[in-house]
C-alpha positions in Angstrom: -12.1 -15.6 -20.9 -8.6 -14.5 -20.0 -8.9 -11.2 -18.1 -6.3 -8.5 -18.5 -6.1 -7.1 -14.9 -3.6 -4.3 -14.2 -4.8 -3.2 -10.7 -6.0 -5.2 -7.8 -7.4 -3.3 -4.8 -8.0 -5.3 -1.6 -10.6 -3.3 0.3 -12.6 -5.7 2.3 -13.2 -5.7 6.0 -15.9 -6.2 8.6 -15.7 -5.5 12.3 -17.7 -7.5 14.8 -18.7 -5.1 17.6 -18.2 -7.7 20.4 -15.6 -8.9 22.8 -13.5 -11.6 21.2 -14.6 -14.3 23.7 -18.2 -13.6 22.9 -17.9 -14.3 19.2 -19.2 -17.6 18.0 -17.0 -20.0 16.0 -19.3 -19.4 13.1 -18.7 -15.6 13.3 -15.0 -16.1 13.4 -15.1 -18.4 10.4 -17.3 -15.9 8.5 -14.8 -13.2 9.4 -11.9 -15.3 8.3 -13.5 -16.1 4.9 -14.2 -12.4 4.3 -11.2 -10.6 5.8 -8.4 -13.1 5.2 -9.2 -15.8 2.7 -10.4 -13.3 0.0 -6.9 -11.7 0.1 -5.3 -15.0 -0.5 -7.5 -16.2 -3.3 -7.7 -13.0 -5.2 -4.0 -12.4 -4.9 -3.2 -15.9 -6.2 -5.7 -15.5 -9.1 -4.7 -12.0 -10.2 -0.9 -12.1 -9.6 -0.7 -15.1 -11.9 -2.4 -13.0 -14.7 -0.2 -10.0 -14.0 3.0 -12.1 -14.3 1.8 -13.8 -17.5 0.8 -10.6 -19.3 4.5 -9.6 -19.4 5.8 -13.0 -20.7 5.1 -12.0 -24.3 8.8 -11.6 -25.1 10.2 -10.0 -28.1 9.2 -6.4 -28.7 6.2 -6.6 -26.4 6.2 -3.6 -24.1 6.5 -4.2 -20.3 3.2 -3.3 -18.7 3.2 -2.3 -15.0 0.6 -3.6 -12.7 -0.3 -2.7 -9.1 -1.7 -4.3 -6.0 -3.1 -2.1 -3.2 -4.1 -3.4 0.2 -6.3 -1.0 2.1 -5.5 -1.8 5.7 -6.5 0.3 8.6 -4.9 2.5 11.1 -6.7 0.5 13.8 -4.3 -2.4 12.9 -1.5 -0.2 14.1 -3.1 1.2 17.2 -5.2 -1.6 18.7 -8.6 -0.8 20.2 -11.1 -3.0 22.1 -13.7 -4.9 20.1 -11.4 -4.7 17.0 -9.4 -7.9 17.6 -10.6 -9.8 14.5 -10.7 -6.8 12.3 -7.2 -5.8 13.4 -5.8 -9.3 12.9 -7.3 -9.4 9.4 -5.8 -6.0 8.4 -2.4 -7.0 9.9 -2.5 -10.3 7.9 -3.3 -8.4 4.7 -0.4 -6.0 5.1 2.1 -8.8 6.0 0.9 -10.8 3.0 1.4 -7.8 0.7 4.9 -7.1 2.1 5.8 -10.7 1.6 4.4 -10.7 -2.0 6.5 -7.5 -2.6 9.6 -9.5 -1.9 8.5 -12.6 -3.9 7.6 -10.5 -7.0 10.3 -7.8 -6.9 11.7 -9.0 -10.2 8.3 -8.3 -11.8 6.8 -5.0 -13.0 4.2 -5.0 -10.2 4.0 -2.2 -7.7 2.7 -3.1 -4.2 1.2 -0.6 -1.8 -0.1 -1.1 1.7 -2.3 1.7 2.9 -3.1 2.4 6.6 -5.9 5.0 6.4 -7.6 6.6 9.4 -11.2 7.7 9.0 -12.8 7.7 5.6 -16.3 9.1 5.3 -18.3 5.9 4.8 -21.2 4.2 6.5 -18.9 2.1 8.6 -17.7 5.2 10.6 -21.1 7.0 10.6 -21.6 6.1 14.3 -18.4 7.8 15.4 -18.6 11.2 17.1 -15.0 12.4 16.9 -13.7 12.5 13.3 -10.6 14.5 13.5 -8.8 13.2 10.5 -11.8 12.1 8.3 -11.5 12.5 4.5 -14.0 11.7 1.8 -13.8 8.5 -0.1 -12.9 10.2 -3.3 -10.1 12.2 -1.6 -8.7 9.0 -0.2 -8.9 7.1 -3.6 -7.2 10.0 -5.5 -4.4 10.3 -2.9 -3.8 6.5 -2.7 -3.7 6.0 -6.5 -1.1 8.8 -6.7 1.2 6.8 -4.3 1.3 3.6 -6.3 4.8 3.0 -7.6 6.3 5.5 -5.2 5.7 4.1 -1.7 5.4 0.6 -0.3 3.5 1.7 2.9 1.5 4.8 3.3 -1.4 6.3 5.2 -3.2 7.2 2.0 -4.0 10.9 2.5 -2.0 13.9 3.7 -4.3 14.3 6.8 -3.6 10.7 7.7 0.1 11.1 7.1 0.1 14.0 9.5 -2.1 12.5 12.3 -0.7 8.9 12.0 2.6 9.4 13.7 1.0 11.6 16.4 -1.7 9.0 17.2 1.0 6.3 17.3 3.0 8.2 19.8 2.8 7.4 23.6 0.9 10.7 24.0 -2.2 9.8 22.1 -3.7 13.2 21.8 -6.5 12.4 19.4 -7.5 8.9 20.4 -9.1 7.5 23.6 
């Protein structure tokens, strides 16, 4: 069956809580397959369909599509034990930025999002949650940015805290 896909959201990521040199080759390969390879394969599969859906010609209306890559603020401000996770999130954002250039003549909007904390199980262990937002708040804010931005933090709280946390005076991050 030929799928009609108009929106691809890359939101995959796993963090291994260990020093990089303590990870096994198997763990690194598993990480690579999950956090890097899926971005490549899904992008290849879906972008082809997004381009073909607008090749109808004639009076066929142009249908916009979108690709969102949910990165992470931790890819901008490195932290210990995040080496593989950070590398995967950086890879995804650079891939998306490159695809933006390759497909700029197509009606496809690309958005890289660098959220801080989103209230999910993956951050339940954290004690300081200064900029945390709910998953539904994040999704609503992010979808509203598609077509307007290329890179964003995803939510107004993250837009506010992002530049502060990136500054040399990291007030909110250890």
